[in-house]
DRENSETOR-315383 format. One line per field, with one value per atom (N, C-alpha, C): residue in three letters; x negated, y, z negated; residue number from 1; atom name. Coordinates in pm, 1 decimal, always signed. Each point is the difference from the previous one (the first is absolute). Layout:
DRENSETOR-315383
voke = c(ALA, ...)
X = c(X, ...)
Y = c(Y, ...)
Z = c(Z, ...)
rolum = c(NUM, ...)
marmar = c(CA, ...)
//
This chain:
DRENSETOR-315383
voke = c(MET, MET, MET, THR, THR, THR, PRO, PRO, PRO, ASP, ASP, ASP, VAL, VAL, VAL, ARG, ARG, ARG, THR, THR, THR, ARG, ARG, ARG, ALA, ALA, ALA, ALA, ALA, ALA, SER, SER, SER, PRO, PRO, PRO, VAL, VAL, VAL, PRO, PRO, PRO, ILE, ILE, ILE, THR, THR, THR, PRO, PRO, PRO, PRO, PRO, PRO, ASP, ASP, ASP, VAL, VAL, VAL, GLU, GLU, GLU, GLY, GLY, GLY, ALA, ALA, ALA, ARG, ARG, ARG, LEU, LEU, LEU, ARG, ARG, ARG, LYS, LYS, LYS, ARG, ARG, ARG, SER, SER, SER, LEU, LEU, LEU, ILE, ILE, ILE, TRP, TRP, TRP, ALA, ALA, ALA, GLY, GLY, GLY, LEU, LEU, LEU, LEU, LEU, LEU, VAL, VAL, VAL, PRO, PRO, PRO, ALA, ALA, ALA, THR, THR, THR, LEU, LEU, LEU, LEU, LEU, LEU, ALA, ALA, ALA, GLY, GLY, GLY, VAL, VAL, VAL, LEU, LEU, LEU, VAL, VAL, VAL, LEU, LEU, LEU, ALA, ALA, ALA, THR, THR, THR, GLU, GLU, GLU, ALA, ALA, ALA, ALA, ALA, ALA, ALA, ALA, ALA, LEU, LEU, LEU, CYS, CYS, CYS, ILE, ILE, ILE, ALA, ALA, ALA, LYS, LYS, LYS, GLY, GLY, GLY, ARG, ARG, ARG, GLY, GLY, GLY, CYS, CYS, CYS, GLY, GLY, GLY, GLY, GLY, GLY, ALA, ALA, ALA, PRO, PRO, PRO, GLY, GLY, GLY, TYR, TYR, TYR, LEU, LEU, LEU, TYR, TYR, TYR, LEU, LEU, LEU, ALA, ALA, ALA, SER, SER, SER, LEU, LEU, LEU, ALA, ALA, ALA, VAL, VAL, VAL, ALA, ALA, ALA, GLY, GLY, GLY, ALA, ALA, ALA, ALA, ALA, ALA, PHE, PHE, PHE, VAL, VAL, VAL, VAL, VAL, VAL, VAL, VAL, VAL, GLN, GLN, GLN, SER, SER, SER, THR, THR, THR, SER, SER, SER, ARG, ARG, ARG, ALA, ALA, ALA, ASP, ASP, ASP, VAL, VAL, VAL, ARG, ARG, ARG, ARG, ARG, ARG, ALA, ALA, ALA, ALA, ALA, ALA, LEU, LEU, LEU, ARG, ARG, ARG, THR, THR, THR, GLN, GLN, GLN, LEU, LEU, LEU, GLY, GLY, GLY, ALA, ALA, ALA, GLU, GLU, GLU, ALA, ALA, ALA, VAL, VAL, VAL, PHE, PHE, PHE, LEU, LEU, LEU, LEU, LEU, LEU, PHE, PHE, PHE, VAL, VAL, VAL, LEU, LEU, LEU, THR, THR, THR, THR, THR, THR, PHE, PHE, PHE, ALA, ALA, ALA)
X = c(-9183.2, +69.2, -61.8, -23.8, -56.6, +110.9, -6.5, +103.7, -10.2, +116.4, +6.5, -28.4, -116.9, -40.2, +18.7, +92.6, +25.1, -27.4, -49.8, -23.5, +125.9, +33.6, +119.0, -40.6, +74.3, -24.5, +55.9, -70.6, +46.4, +123.7, +86.8, +122.3, -34.7, +58.7, -29.1, +61.2, +97.3, +63.1, -58.6, -63.2, -57.2, +110.9, -28.3, +95.2, -17.2, +107.2, -6.6, +77.7, -48.8, +72.2, +128.1, +94.5, +123.2, -28.6, +77.7, -20.3, +69.7, -66.5, +58.3, +3.8, -106.5, -4.6, +104.6, +24.0, +98.4, +139.4, +36.7, +132.1, +11.4, -107.9, +0.3, +13.1, -72.0, +7.7, +136.4, +57.2, +134.4, +102.9, -14.0, +93.5, -15.9, -122.8, -22.7, +54.7, -18.8, +50.8, +152.1, +64.0, +145.5, +48.8, -69.9, +37.8, -13.0, -112.3, -20.2, +98.6, +34.2, +100.6, +136.3, +30.9, +125.6, +3.5, -114.7, -6.0, +1.8, -14.8, +0.4, +135.6, +108.0, +134.0, +25.1, -20.6, +20.6, -97.1, -122.4, -96.7, +43.0, +56.0, +49.2, +118.5, +89.9, +113.6, -46.2, -94.8, -53.4, -69.1, -77.7, -66.9, +103.0, +106.2, +104.9, +68.5, +26.3, +61.6, -94.7, -127.4, -98.0, -8.7, +5.7, -7.3, +123.5, +115.7, +123.8, +11.7, -78.8, +4.2, -91.7, -68.9, -91.9, +73.1, -64.8, +56.2, +2.0, -100.8, -5.3, +117.1, +37.1, +114.0, +129.0, +14.4, +120.1, +10.1, -112.4, -0.5, +34.8, -51.4, +28.2, +147.4, +52.8, +139.0, +96.6, -27.3, +92.7, -7.5, -120.7, -14.4, -61.7, -44.4, -55.9, -139.9, -69.3, -136.9, -96.8, -120.6, -104.1, +15.0, +73.0, +17.3, -114.7, -95.9, -114.9, -6.0, -119.0, -18.2, -64.5, -30.1, -64.9, +104.4, -41.1, +93.2, +46.3, +117.5, +59.1, -79.1, -72.0, -74.0, -113.8, -50.0, -104.5, +55.5, +122.3, +65.6, +15.3, +50.4, +21.5, -131.4, -103.5, -129.2, -58.8, +9.1, -54.6, +80.3, +131.7, +80.6, -28.7, -24.3, -32.0, -133.5, -98.6, -130.1, +14.3, +76.2, +21.7, +73.1, +99.3, +73.4, -86.6, -80.6, -89.5, -103.1, -53.7, -97.4, +65.6, +125.1, +73.3, +14.9, +34.8, +15.0, -133.0, -109.4, -131.8, -37.3, +24.5, -32.1, +77.9, +126.8, +83.8, -29.4, -58.0, -11.0, -140.9, -101.7, -134.9, -57.2, -93.7, -64.7, -141.6, -52.0, -135.5, +2.5, -80.7, +1.2, -47.9, -103.5, -50.7, +100.1, +70.5, +102.8, +115.9, +36.3, +109.6, -31.1, -123.0, -38.7, +2.7, -52.2, -0.2, +142.5, +85.8, +139.1, +73.1, -28.5, +63.4, -43.9, -127.9, -47.8, +64.4, +14.6, +64.6, +145.7, +68.1, +140.2, +13.3, -83.4, +6.6, -32.0, -97.9, -34.6, +111.5, +61.8, +109.6, +120.7, +28.0, +110.0, -30.1, -124.6, -37.5, +12.3, -37.7, +13.4, +147.2, +85.7, +142.8, +54.8, -37.3, +46.9, -54.0, -121.6, -55.9, +80.4, +39.7, +84.8, +133.6, +57.2, +127.6, -17.7, -108.8, -23.4, -26.3, -49.6, -30.1, +105.8, +119.8, +105.0, +29.5, +11.7, +35.6, -119.7, -120.6, -118.7, -33.0)
Y = c(+5399.1, -66.2, +35.9, -96.6, +24.5, -3.8, +90.1, -1.0, -126.0, -48.0, -120.8, +38.9, -30.8, +33.5, -123.8, +12.4, -111.8, +47.0, -89.3, +34.5, -30.8, +91.6, -17.9, -47.6, -94.0, -47.4, +102.7, +17.5, +93.8, -57.4, +88.8, -42.2, -56.9, -112.6, -57.5, +82.4, +83.2, +83.8, +140.2, +49.3, +134.0, +105.9, +100.9, +109.8, +94.5, +20.7, +86.5, +128.3, +109.6, +125.6, +0.1, +84.9, +5.2, +43.6, -52.7, +25.6, +129.8, +111.8, +130.2, +22.2, -37.4, +18.3, -85.8, -119.4, -88.1, +59.3, +57.7, +63.1, +119.4, +75.8, +116.4, -42.6, -104.3, -47.4, -61.4, -70.5, -55.9, +111.8, +104.6, +112.8, +70.3, +20.9, +63.3, -84.6, -130.4, -90.2, +7.7, +4.1, +9.3, +133.5, +107.5, +131.6, +2.9, -48.6, +1.9, -91.6, -111.9, -87.7, +69.3, +73.2, +74.0, +116.2, +61.0, +112.8, -43.2, -128.9, -47.5, +22.5, -17.6, +17.2, +145.7, +98.8, +137.6, +43.0, -50.4, +33.7, -58.0, -119.5, -60.8, +78.1, +41.7, +80.6, +132.8, +64.8, +125.4, -20.9, -105.5, -30.0, -29.4, -71.1, -28.6, +126.5, +92.6, +127.2, +78.4, +1.3, +70.4, -61.9, -130.9, -68.3, +30.2, -0.5, +24.9, +145.4, +87.9, +139.9, +29.4, -99.4, +23.9, -8.0, +54.4, -1.7, -142.0, -78.0, -138.3, -81.5, +22.7, -71.7, +42.4, +129.5, +48.3, -59.1, -7.2, -58.5, -148.8, -69.3, -143.4, -22.8, +79.6, -19.4, +41.4, +111.4, +52.3, -75.5, -27.0, -56.3, -138.2, -50.4, -133.8, -8.8, +112.0, -0.8, +38.8, -50.3, +35.1, -69.0, -108.0, -72.9, -99.4, +33.8, -87.8, -38.7, -9.9, -30.9, -135.2, -28.0, -125.8, -111.1, -123.5, -111.9, -12.2, -53.9, -8.8, -82.0, -101.7, -83.5, +76.7, +106.4, +79.4, +78.1, +49.1, +66.9, -97.5, -118.9, -100.2, -47.8, -12.6, -45.6, +102.4, +127.5, +101.6, +6.5, -17.1, -3.5, -124.2, -113.0, -122.5, +12.7, +59.6, +20.2, +95.1, +108.4, +94.6, -67.4, -82.5, -69.8, -100.6, -74.3, -97.1, +70.4, +111.0, +75.4, +58.0, +44.1, +51.6, -107.7, -120.2, -110.7, -30.9, +4.0, -28.3, +107.7, +126.9, +108.2, -17.9, -35.7, -11.1, -125.1, -103.0, -127.4, -42.5, +52.0, -50.6, +62.2, -71.5, +50.4, +50.8, -26.6, +43.5, +141.1, +87.7, +141.4, +22.1, -71.3, +21.3, -45.7, -108.1, -47.8, +98.3, +53.1, +96.0, +126.6, +49.8, +120.8, -26.6, -114.2, -33.9, -17.9, -60.2, -19.5, +132.9, +93.9, +132.1, +71.3, -7.4, +61.3, -66.5, -130.7, -72.0, +41.2, +13.4, +42.5, +139.2, +92.7, +136.0, +1.3, -79.2, -7.3, -59.9, -105.8, -62.9, +91.7, +74.5, +96.0, +111.7, +44.1, +104.2, -50.7, -124.0, -58.3, -9.2, -40.8, -6.8, +137.8, +101.4, +136.2, +48.1, -39.0, +35.8, -64.8, -124.9, -67.6, +71.6, +42.8, +71.7, +132.2, +69.6, +129.6, -13.1, -114.2, -18.7, -85.8, -0.6, -83.3, +35.5, +126.8, +42.3, +54.7, -28.7, +53.6, -77.5)
Z = c(-23067.4, +106.0, +134.2, +77.9, +132.2, +103.1, +96.6, +103.4, +84.5, +42.3, +81.4, +144.8, +44.8, +136.0, +86.6, +91.3, +91.0, +142.1, +74.9, +139.9, +78.4, +87.6, +83.8, +137.5, +47.6, +135.6, +98.1, +109.0, +102.9, +67.9, +39.3, +66.8, +137.5, +37.3, +131.7, +113.3, -31.3, +101.2, -11.0, +107.1, -9.7, -10.0, -75.7, -16.2, +118.2, +71.7, +117.8, -27.2, +52.6, -19.1, +83.6, -35.3, +79.6, +142.7, +92.1, +142.8, +40.8, -24.2, +31.1, +150.8, +69.6, +144.7, +70.1, -51.3, +60.0, -3.1, -112.1, -11.4, +94.7, +11.7, +89.3, +146.2, +40.7, +137.6, +31.0, -97.5, +21.1, +19.5, -80.2, +11.2, +134.9, +42.2, +130.6, +113.4, -9.6, +102.3, +7.7, -114.5, -4.4, +57.6, -32.2, +52.4, +151.4, +52.9, +145.3, +71.9, -61.4, +61.1, +2.5, -104.8, -3.9, +97.0, +24.8, +92.8, +145.9, +26.2, +138.4, +66.3, -72.4, +58.3, +40.6, -89.1, +44.9, +110.2, -4.7, +104.2, +134.4, -1.7, +123.8, +54.8, -87.7, +45.3, +58.9, -63.2, +52.0, +134.0, +11.3, +126.8, +109.1, -35.4, +97.8, +49.0, -90.5, +39.4, +90.0, -34.4, +83.7, +139.0, +7.8, +129.2, +83.3, -62.6, +73.8, +46.9, -57.0, +40.6, +118.9, +52.3, +110.7, +133.7, +101.1, +135.3, +57.1, -33.6, +49.0, -53.9, -125.4, -56.5, +66.9, +26.6, +67.9, +139.6, +71.1, +133.8, -4.7, -99.3, -13.8, -33.3, -91.1, -41.2, +110.9, +65.5, +99.9, +132.6, +48.1, +134.3, +2.7, -112.7, -3.4, +57.4, +13.3, +53.4, -109.9, +11.6, -95.6, -134.0, -4.1, -125.9, -14.2, -77.5, -21.1, -145.8, -49.1, -140.8, -18.3, -122.0, -35.8, -8.1, +24.1, -15.9, -145.2, -17.8, -132.8, -99.5, +47.8, -94.6, -66.8, +62.9, -64.6, -118.9, +14.4, -112.6, -116.7, +31.6, -104.4, -61.8, +82.0, -52.7, -96.9, +34.8, -90.8, -129.5, +8.5, -122.0, -83.4, +66.1, -73.1, -72.4, +65.6, -64.6, -118.7, +18.0, -109.9, -115.9, +31.0, -105.8, -74.2, +73.8, -64.7, -87.5, +48.8, -79.0, -125.1, +12.7, -115.7, -106.9, +41.7, -94.8, -67.9, +75.9, -58.5, -101.1, +32.8, -93.7, -129.6, +10.7, -118.7, -82.9, +60.8, -71.1, -37.7, +62.6, -27.9, -126.6, -59.0, -120.6, +27.9, +117.6, +33.8, +57.2, -55.7, +37.1, +143.1, +42.0, +135.4, +105.8, -26.6, +93.4, +3.1, -115.5, -7.9, +79.8, -13.3, +75.7, +150.0, +42.3, +142.7, +52.0, -79.9, +41.9, +11.0, -89.4, +8.9, +127.0, +31.5, +124.7, +121.9, -5.0, +109.2, +13.3, -112.9, +2.5, +62.3, -41.9, +54.5, +149.0, +40.7, +141.8, +83.4, -48.8, +74.9, +8.3, -107.1, +4.0, +99.4, +4.8, +96.5, +143.0, +24.1, +134.3, +38.4, -93.3, +27.8, +36.2, -76.0, +30.3, +133.4, +33.9, +129.7, +112.7, -17.9, +98.5, +15.1, -111.3, +5.8, +74.6, -28.0, +64.5, +149.2, +42.9, +143.7, +70.4, -52.9, +57.1, +145.9, +31.5, +136.5, +76.1, -46.5, +67.4, +125.6)
rolum = c(1, 1, 1, 2, 2, 2, 3, 3, 3, 4, 4, 4, 5, 5, 5, 6, 6, 6, 7, 7, 7, 8, 8, 8, 9, 9, 9, 10, 10, 10, 11, 11, 11, 12, 12, 12, 13, 13, 13, 14, 14, 14, 15, 15, 15, 16, 16, 16, 17, 17, 17, 18, 18, 18, 19, 19, 19, 20, 20, 20, 21, 21, 21, 22, 22, 22, 23, 23, 23, 24, 24, 24, 25, 25, 25, 26, 26, 26, 27, 27, 27, 28, 28, 28, 29, 29, 29, 30, 30, 30, 31, 31, 31, 32, 32, 32, 33, 33, 33, 34, 34, 34, 35, 35, 35, 36, 36, 36, 37, 37, 37, 38, 38, 38, 39, 39, 39, 40, 40, 40, 41, 41, 41, 42, 42, 42, 43, 43, 43, 44, 44, 44, 45, 45, 45, 46, 46, 46, 47, 47, 47, 48, 48, 48, 49, 49, 49, 50, 50, 50, 51, 51, 51, 52, 52, 52, 53, 53, 53, 54, 54, 54, 55, 55, 55, 56, 56, 56, 57, 57, 57, 58, 58, 58, 59, 59, 59, 60, 60, 60, 61, 61, 61, 62, 62, 62, 63, 63, 63, 64, 64, 64, 65, 65, 65, 66, 66, 66, 67, 67, 67, 68, 68, 68, 69, 69, 69, 70, 70, 70, 71, 71, 71, 72, 72, 72, 73, 73, 73, 74, 74, 74, 75, 75, 75, 76, 76, 76, 77, 77, 77, 78, 78, 78, 79, 79, 79, 80, 80, 80, 81, 81, 81, 82, 82, 82, 83, 83, 83, 84, 84, 84, 85, 85, 85, 86, 86, 86, 87, 87, 87, 88, 88, 88, 89, 89, 89, 90, 90, 90, 91, 91, 91, 92, 92, 92, 93, 93, 93, 94, 94, 94, 95, 95, 95, 96, 96, 96, 97, 97, 97, 98, 98, 98, 99, 99, 99, 100, 100, 100, 101, 101, 101, 102, 102, 102, 103, 103, 103, 104, 104, 104, 105, 105, 105, 106, 106, 106, 107, 107, 107, 108, 108, 108, 109, 109, 109, 110, 110, 110, 111, 111, 111, 112, 112, 112, 113, 113, 113, 114, 114, 114, 115, 115, 115, 116, 116, 116, 117, 117, 117)
marmar = c(N, CA, C, N, CA, C, N, CA, C, N, CA, C, N, CA, C, N, CA, C, N, CA, C, N, CA, C, N, CA, C, N, CA, C, N, CA, C, N, CA, C, N, CA, C, N, CA, C, N, CA, C, N, CA, C, N, CA, C, N, CA, C, N, CA, C, N, CA, C, N, CA, C, N, CA, C, N, CA, C, N, CA, C, N, CA, C, N, CA, C, N, CA, C, N, CA, C, N, CA, C, N, CA, C, N, CA, C, N, CA, C, N, CA, C, N, CA, C, N, CA, C, N, CA, C, N, CA, C, N, CA, C, N, CA, C, N, CA, C, N, CA, C, N, CA, C, N, CA, C, N, CA, C, N, CA, C, N, CA, C, N, CA, C, N, CA, C, N, CA, C, N, CA, C, N, CA, C, N, CA, C, N, CA, C, N, CA, C, N, CA, C, N, CA, C, N, CA, C, N, CA, C, N, CA, C, N, CA, C, N, CA, C, N, CA, C, N, CA, C, N, CA, C, N, CA, C, N, CA, C, N, CA, C, N, CA, C, N, CA, C, N, CA, C, N, CA, C, N, CA, C, N, CA, C, N, CA, C, N, CA, C, N, CA, C, N, CA, C, N, CA, C, N, CA, C, N, CA, C, N, CA, C, N, CA, C, N, CA, C, N, CA, C, N, CA, C, N, CA, C, N, CA, C, N, CA, C, N, CA, C, N, CA, C, N, CA, C, N, CA, C, N, CA, C, N, CA, C, N, CA, C, N, CA, C, N, CA, C, N, CA, C, N, CA, C, N, CA, C, N, CA, C, N, CA, C, N, CA, C, N, CA, C, N, CA, C, N, CA, C, N, CA, C, N, CA, C, N, CA, C, N, CA, C, N, CA, C, N, CA, C, N, CA, C, N, CA, C, N, CA, C, N, CA, C, N, CA, C)
//
């Protein structure tokens, strides 16, 4: 008896390995988004403990800071980048979006820290 040797057609869909980096980047993005709230609260407490904040609250002088739309713009960029990190399938886009999210969150915290500067 001769073995039945048949040729198999190659699968039209390439076999891809599991996306380990994607899961890791999504998790990091979620962690950093979650840490933004406590970091903002800490920055707010630090700002309120300064002499400039006391002068602004008590006497109404020295109240400066960035316009409100800059706060909202940095949060909007961070939120959009968060959505891209969580939803895209391309690794290079995901990495760039995570960096953008971290940068926008840092800019927002910088705005909070310089509220009464």
